[in-house]
Structure formats: C-alpha cells, structure tokens
C-alpha positions in Angstrom: -21.9 -19.2 -3.4 -23.9 -22.5 -2.7 -25.9 -23.3 0.5 -23.1 -25.6 1.7 -20.6 -22.9 1.8 -22.8 -20.3 3.2 -23.7 -22.6 6.2 -20.1 -23.5 6.7 -19.1 -19.8 6.7 -21.9 -19.0 9.2 -20.7 -21.9 11.6 -17.3 -20.6 11.4 -18.2 -16.9 12.2 -20.3 -18.1 15.2 -17.6 -20.5 16.6 -14.6 -18.4 16.0 -15.4 -14.7 16.1 -15.5 -12.9 19.5 -17.7 -10.1 20.3 -15.1 -9.0 21.8 -4.5 20.7 17.5 -6.7 20.5 14.3 -5.9 23.6 12.3 -3.0 22.1 10.3 0.0 24.1 11.7 3.6 22.9 11.2 5.7 22.5 14.4 9.1 24.0 14.5 11.9 21.7 13.5 13.5 19.7 16.3 16.5 17.4 16.7 15.4 13.7 16.4 16.0 11.6 19.5 17.4 8.3 18.3 15.9 5.1 20.0 19.1 3.1 20.9 18.8 -0.2 20.6 -9.5 -16.1 -19.1 -6.6 -18.5 -17.9 -6.8 -19.9 -14.4 -4.3 -21.6 -12.1 -4.6 -22.4 -8.4 -1.5 -21.9 -6.4 -1.1 -23.3 -2.8 1.5 -25.4 -0.8 1.9 -26.5 2.8 2.9 -23.7 5.1 6.4 -23.3 6.5 7.2 -20.3 8.7 10.4 -18.4 8.0 12.3 -18.3 11.3 15.9 -18.5 10.5 18.6 -16.2 8.8 20.1 -17.4 5.6 23.4 -16.3 4.0 23.5 -13.3 6.2 27.1 -12.7 5.2 26.2 -11.9 1.7 26.5 -8.4 0.5 24.3 -6.9 -1.9 25.8 -4.3 -4.3 23.4 -2.3 -6.3 24.7 -0.5 -9.6 21.8 1.1 -11.0 21.3 4.8 -10.4 18.6 5.8 -7.8 15.6 7.5 -9.3 13.6 10.6 -8.4 9.8 11.3 -8.0 9.2 7.6 -7.2 5.8 8.3 -5.6 4.6 10.6 -8.4 1.8 9.1 -10.5 3.5 5.7 -10.2 1.3 3.3 -12.4 3.5 0.2 -11.6 3.5 0.6 -7.7 7.4 -0.5 -7.9 9.2 2.3 -6.0 12.5 1.0 -7.0 15.8 2.5 -5.5 15.0 6.0 -4.6 17.4 9.0 -4.8 17.4 9.5 -0.9 20.0 9.3 1.9 18.6 11.9 4.4 20.4 12.7 7.4 17.2 12.5 9.3 18.5 15.2 11.8 15.5 17.3 11.9 11.7 16.6 12.3 8.5 18.7 11.9 4.9 17.7 11.7 1.6 19.1 10.2 -1.3 18.5 12.5 -4.8 17.8 11.7 -8.0 16.3 13.3 -7.5 12.7 14.1 -8.5 10.2 11.3 -11.2 7.5 12.7 -9.9 4.1 12.8 -6.5 5.0 11.3 -5.1 1.6 12.1 -7.6 -0.2 10.0 -6.8 1.7 6.7 -3.7 2.4 4.6 -4.0 6.1 3.6 -1.4 7.5 1.2 0.1 10.8 0.7 -0.2 12.4 -2.9 2.6 14.4 -4.4 2.0 16.9 -6.9 5.2 18.7 -8.2 6.8 19.6 -4.9 3.6 19.8 -3.0 1.8 17.3 -0.5 -1.9 16.6 -0.6 -3.7 14.7 2.3 -7.0 14.8 4.3 -8.4 14.8 7.8 -11.0 13.3 10.0 -14.2 14.8 8.4 -13.1 14.8 4.9 -11.3 18.0 4.5 -8.4 17.9 1.9 -5.5 20.2 2.2 -2.5 20.9 0.1 0.9 22.5 1.3 4.2 23.1 -0.5 7.8 21.9 0.3 8.2 24.9 2.5 5.2 23.7 4.8 3.1 26.6 3.6 -0.6 25.7 3.1 -1.8 26.4 -0.4 -5.5 25.5 -0.1 -7.9 23.5 2.2 -11.3 22.2 1.0 -14.3 20.2 2.4 -16.9 19.0 0.0 -18.9 16.8 2.5 -22.3 17.6 3.9 -23.0 17.7 7.7 -24.3 14.1 7.6 -21.5 12.9 5.5 -18.9 14.4 7.8 -20.4 12.4 10.7 -19.5 9.2 8.8 -15.8 10.3 8.9 -14.8 9.1 5.3 -11.4 7.7 4.4 -10.3 9.2 1.2 -8.1 7.6 -1.6 -6.4 9.8 -4.3 -4.9 10.0 -7.7 -3.8 12.9 -9.7 -2.4 14.0 -13.0 -1.1 17.6 -13.9 -4.5 19.3 -13.5 -6.8 17.1 -11.6 -7.0 15.3 -8.2 -9.6 12.4 -8.2 -11.1 11.3 -4.9 -12.8 8.1 -4.0 -13.9 7.3 -0.4 -15.2 4.8 2.1 -18.8 6.3 2.1 -19.6 5.6 -1.7 -18.7 9.1 -3.1 -16.1 10.1 -5.8 -15.3 13.5 -7.3 -12.7 15.5 -9.1 -10.9 18.6 -7.8 -8.7 21.3 -9.8 -5.4 20.3 -8.2 -4.2 23.9 -8.4 -6.9 25.8 -6.7 -9.0 23.2 -4.8 -12.1 24.0 -6.8 -14.7 21.1 -7.2 -15.2 20.1 -10.9 -17.8 17.2 -10.4 -19.1 14.8 -7.8 -20.9 11.6 -7.9 -22.4 9.0 -5.5 -21.7 5.3 -6.1 -23.8 2.3 -4.9 -21.2 0.9 -2.6 -18.0 2.3 -0.9 -14.5 2.2 -2.4 -11.5 0.6 -0.8 -8.6 0.5 -3.3 -5.8 2.4 -4.8 -6.8 4.9 -7.6 -4.9 5.0 -10.8 -5.2 7.6 -13.6 -4.3 6.6 -17.2 -4.8 9.2 -19.9 -8.5 10.3 -19.7 -9.6 7.4 -17.5 -9.2 6.6 -13.9 -9.6 3.2 -12.1 -10.9 2.1 -8.8 -12.3 -0.9 -6.9 -15.5 -1.1 -4.9 -16.5 -3.2 -2.0 -18.3 -5.7 -4.3 -14.7 -6.5 -5.8 -15.8 -4.7 -9.1 -13.2 -2.9 -11.0 -14.6 0.4 -12.2 -13.4 2.5 -15.1 -14.6 6.2 -15.1 -14.0 9.3 -17.2 -11.9 12.0 -15.7 -14.0 14.5 -17.5 -17.3 14.0 -15.9 -17.2 10.8 -13.7 -19.4 8.6 -16.0 -18.7 5.1 -16.1 -17.0 3.6 -19.2 -16.9 0.0 -18.2 -16.5 -2.4 -15.2 -15.3 -5.8 -14.5 -17.1 -8.0 -11.7 -14.8 -10.4 -10.0 -16.2 -12.8 -7.3 -17.9 -11.0 -4.3 -17.3 -12.1 -0.9 -19.7 -11.6 2.1 -16.9 -10.6 4.5 -15.5 -7.2 3.8 -11.8 -6.8 4.6 -10.4 -3.4 5.7 -7.2 -4.2 3.6 -6.9 -1.7 0.7 -7.0 -3.4 -2.8 -4.4 -2.8 -5.4 -4.2 -1.8 -9.0 -1.3 -1.6 -11.5 -1.3 -0.5 -15.2 0.5 -1.1 -18.3 -0.3 0.4 -21.6 -2.9 -2.1 -22.6 -3.8 -3.9 -19.4 -5.1 -3.1 -15.8 -4.0 -5.7 -13.2 -5.8 -5.8 -9.9 -6.5 -8.1 -6.9 -9.9 -8.6 -4.9 -10.5 -9.5 -1.4 -10.5 -13.3 -2.1 -6.9 -13.1 -3.4 -7.6 -13.4 -7.0 -5.3 -11.6 -9.5 -6.9 -10.4 -12.6 -5.7 -8.8 -16.0 -8.2 -7.1 -18.1 -8.1 -4.8 -21.4 -7.6 -1.4 -20.4 -9.9 0.0 -23.2 -13.0 -2.3 -22.8 -12.5 -4.4 -19.6 -12.5 -7.7 -21.3 -10.9 -10.4 -19.3 -7.4 -11.4 -20.4 -6.6 -13.9 -17.5 -7.3 -14.7 -13.8 -5.4 -16.4 -11.2 -6.9 -17.6 -7.9 -4.2 -17.7 -5.1 -6.2 -19.5 -2.4 -7.9 -22.8 -2.2 -11.6 -22.6 -2.9 -12.3 -24.5 0.3 -10.1 -22.4 2.5 -12.7 -20.1 3.8 -11.0 -18.9 7.1 -8.0 -17.9 5.1 -10.2 -15.8 2.9 -11.7 -14.1 5.9 -8.4 -13.0 7.3 -6.5 -12.6 4.1 -4.2 -9.6 3.8 -2.5 -9.4 0.2 0.4 -6.7 -0.5 0.2 -4.2 -3.3 0.9 -5.7 -6.5 3.9 -4.4 -8.2 4.6 -4.6 -12.0 8.2 -5.0 -13.3 10.1 -6.8 -16.0 6.8 -8.2 -17.4 6.0 -9.7 -14.1 3.5 -9.3 -11.3 5.0 -9.6 -7.8 3.1 -9.7 -4.6 2.7 -11.8 -1.3 0.2 -12.4 1.5 -0.3 -13.2 5.1 -0.9 -16.8 4.2 2.8 -17.5 3.7 3.0 -17.1 -0.1 5.0 -14.7 -2.4 4.2 -15.0 -6.0 5.8 -13.9 -9.4 3.3 -14.2 -12.2 3.9 -13.5 -15.8 2.0 -10.3 -16.7 1.3 -11.5 -20.3 0.0 -14.9 -19.6 -0.9 -15.1 -15.9 1.5 -18.3 -15.6 3.5 -18.8 -12.5 7.0 -17.8 -12.7 7.9 -18.9 -9.3 6.6 -19.1 -5.7 8.2 -18.8 -2.3 6.9 -19.4 1.3 7.1 -15.8 2.7 4.4 -14.3 4.9 4.1 -10.5 4.1 1.5 -8.0 3.1 4.0 -5.3 2.5 4.6 -3.8 -0.9 7.8 -5.5 -2.3 10.4 -3.6 -4.4 12.2 -4.7 -7.5 15.7 -3.3 -8.2 17.8 -4.7 -10.9 17.3 -8.4 -10.4 16.8 -8.2 -6.6 13.4 -8.5 -5.0 13.3 -6.9 -1.6 10.5 -7.8 1.0 10.1 -7.9 4.8 8.2 -10.8 6.4 5.6 -10.1 9.0 7.9 -11.6 11.8 10.9 -9.2 10.9 13.2 -10.8 8.4 14.4 -8.8 5.6 14.3 -11.1 2.5 16.1 -10.7 -0.8 15.3 -13.0 -3.8 16.7 -13.5 -7.2 13.8 -12.3 -9.5 15.0 -14.6 -12.4 15.0 -17.8 -10.6 12.8 -17.2 -7.5 15.7 -18.5 -5.3 16.2 -16.7 -1.8 19.7 -14.9 -1.8 19.6 -13.7 1.9 17.4 -13.4 5.0 18.4 -11.0 7.7 16.7 -11.0 11.1 16.1 -7.1 11.4 13.9 -7.5 14.6 16.8 -9.2 16.5 17.3 -6.0 18.6 13.7 -5.9 19.9 13.1 -7.8 23.2 11.7 -11.2 22.8 8.5 -10.5 24.8 7.8 -7.3 22.8 8.7 -8.8 19.4 5.6 -11.0 19.1 3.5 -7.9 19.2 5.4 -5.8 16.8 5.1 -6.2 12.9 6.5 -4.1 9.9 4.2 -1.6 8.3 6.0 -0.6 5.1 9.6 0.2 3.7 11.3 2.1 0.9 14.8 1.6 -0.5 17.1 4.6 -0.7 20.4 5.0 -2.2 22.3 3.1 0.5 19.7 2.3 3.2 16.2 0.7 3.6 13.8 2.8 5.8 11.3 0.6 7.4 8.3 1.6 9.7 6.8 -0.6 12.4 3.6 -1.0 14.3 5.2 0.4 17.4 6.1 3.7 15.9 9.7 3.1 15.0 11.6 4.0 11.9 14.4 1.5 11.2 17.3 2.5 9.0 18.8 -0.5 7.5 22.1 -1.0 5.5 21.3 -2.5 1.9 24.7 -4.1 1.6 24.7 -6.0 4.8 21.1 -6.1 6.0 22.2 -4.8 9.3 20.2 -2.1 11.3 22.1 1.1 11.6 19.7 2.9 13.9 16.3 2.9 15.1 14.3 6.3 15.4 11.3 6.6 17.8 8.6 8.4 15.9 5.6 7.6 18.0 4.3 5.0 20.5 1.6 3.7 18.1 1.3 2.6 14.4 2.6 4.9 11.8 2.4 4.5 8.0 5.0 3.2 5.5 7.4 6.0 4.4 6.9 8.3 1.6 9.8 10.2 -0.1 9.7 13.6 -2.0 13.0 15.1 -3.0 15.2 14.9 0.3 12.3 14.7 2.7 10.8 11.6 4.2 7.1 11.8 5.2 5.3 9.5 7.7 1.5 9.5 8.5 0.1 9.3 11.9 -3.5 9.4 12.9 -3.5 13.1 13.5 -0.5 14.4 11.7 2.1 14.3 8.9 5.6 13.9 10.2 8.4 15.3 7.9 12.0 14.2 8.5 15.0 15.8 6.7 
C-alpha cells in the first residue's frame, strides 16, 4: 500500500469514525406463540437501490426432490431445497453462558450424524443428540485464554472435529469422545469458515491468508497470501471446495481460486474498485456458493455476481444489496436484499424473475431498523430470520408471507435444519423448533 493511500485512509478514519442459566439444560417444549402480523477482472457499476416489487404474480414451481443432510459437511455452501416442512408447533432451548459480542459474529452449528455441536462463552464445546441429551462437554482453554472469550469455528468429518478461533488457536478433537488429539497456536486470529477435504482442512486468518493444514497433526501444508488490509472486518470469510480447487473471498472483496494440492493461483477477481477505500472498510460479502460450475455471491455494496468457477470470468451481474448466503435450486437463484425483498433470478441469463416485498407487514418506522439475517429453503416454504428476533415463513410459489414467529427481541442466527427440526442460535441458547 503506497503512502498516498495510507494518508487517505487515515483521513477518512479521523473524519468519519465516531468514538462513539449456564449449565446447558433443555427447557420443556412449549407451544409457539405466533407473532401476528492468475486472471483478473474488475467488476463495478453505478449503484441502484432495489425498492419495488417485480412480477409479484409469477408463481415459482420447483420440481426437484428436496434433499436431506444439507448442513452436514457441505463443501459447496449451497443448501439447495431441504426436505423440511416442519409444523413449528413446539419450541425448546438449550441454555449456555452468553457469547460475547454475538451480534458481530456468525457462529454456526455443526451437525454430526443426528447430533449437534456448538460452543459457549469461555470456549467450552458441547455435543448433544436429537433427544436433547448431552453427550460430552469439553474446554481446552487456559484461564487466561478463557478471559479472551474466544469465538469458535468448526468443521468435521466422521472422526475428527477441527476447531479454529478468534484468539489464534486451532486444534482437533475426537468427535465421538471429545478427547483432544492435538493443539496449535497461530500467529494471528482466524475469522472464516472451516472446510475439510480428505486429509486436509482449510481456514483463512486475519491477514487474508488461506491456510491448508494436515488433519493428522495440524502442520501447515501450504498457504496462499491474498492482499492484506489494515482494517479487520468482523464479517466471517467464506470457503468452497471442488475436487481440485479451493475458492475463497477476503476482506477486500477479492474472489480467488487456487489449486487444492499446492495452493498455486488459478485466477483472482477483485469486485471493488481499487480507489473505493470507504467501501472496503464497510464491505460485507455473502458466503460463496458453488453450483453448476459457477460461484454465486453478493455484497452490501449493491452487487450480486455469478462467476465461472473454471476461468473466473463474469457470467452475469445484478444490482442487489445483500450479505446473505444465496441458494441455487434447479435454475432459480434465491436471495433476500438487505431492505427486505425476496429476489429470484434466472441462473442461466442473470435476469430477475420476481421480486417480492416480504417486509411489507412491518411498520414503516420500524422497518428501516430491521434487516434479514439468513434463510433456508424447505420443501414448500422459505424460513427467514431477522435482526429483531423474528422467524418468517414465506411461501415459495407466491413469495407471500404465511406467518411470522416471535423467537426473541434481539438478533438471532440464520436457521439450520437437521431432519425435521429447525435450529436457531441466540447469544445464550440454541432454540429448537419442531
């Protein structure tokens, strides 16, 4: 970074920045009270804000069969159409100590067979089964490390749970017993998805370096250094994997493909202009998904991209502002904009098929303060969570909201589905709906 850019960045920061139940016990099930009512391209266009519905009368009819285990070892991040149409008549919760700064992170539940794995405030990891019975609970942090309140990121195969965290530690656990297999310290914290492929796992650290480690002992096999940025975003970075490629994004919006065996660069695509420093400071990119030889993703700078996974060339681009993970089902791309519009795109052409205002039932004064957190697509419904603690059930065919469930008064995580249960994370509990 040259001196001019550094000076400009410091000026922007100075002028624009202001200074301004713990034991894990499941509650009894209760009725849910429904809330009524090497190739480089640069891709950019003038911003247009999505504010209106489009073709709201069009019905979307899906013909493909729903899939099971969409959240188990998913290397593509594409959750597709999940075999779930829960009645959502009962609710229970597993309580734990409050996760520090939960709103700034995107922790994810890990599913192993029919079991659930998560963590709590001081780094303790717990595993319980589909009957809500605790199988094991372990904490491998020292007293001083616990005070740092680490945020944990997970990946697993049939035998091993890999953990990387926000205090620069990574380790492996026997997934059946919780026994520690090995532990390592890193030079900088991690803030990304973890992915396991064969005998390797992949994670990105805060210097925008993709690291490839051995599952057997945690030794580094190779790394790829993308451009580092002085501002560290809390937005979790994303990784997807094909048989011979690893794709990842960094905090500057670059999308990179490298060889999975040696980390050699295959292609790289910057998605922000090099001079747009303010955009880079506040950039939030969605999870990448890999489907039909395309990488699909969006950002909060009003851009949605489809990039050819083999060459890095642009397939198409739309002006949609969203940092939510999209979903591709058949030839339909589903996403939700940050101002509450459900958007469905034709994946082949990039043309928008339908836009539905799913926030229309929120009062006008409150709507500006509410944003979508994440969604999944079930057999017939879309399940969307919001920053004000609501779970919206939306009909796929029409885009109309069927009902809104009040889960909490504050931010909740995106939904996760295992079998016929839907899970949502709060800062101090996991909520299970059937």
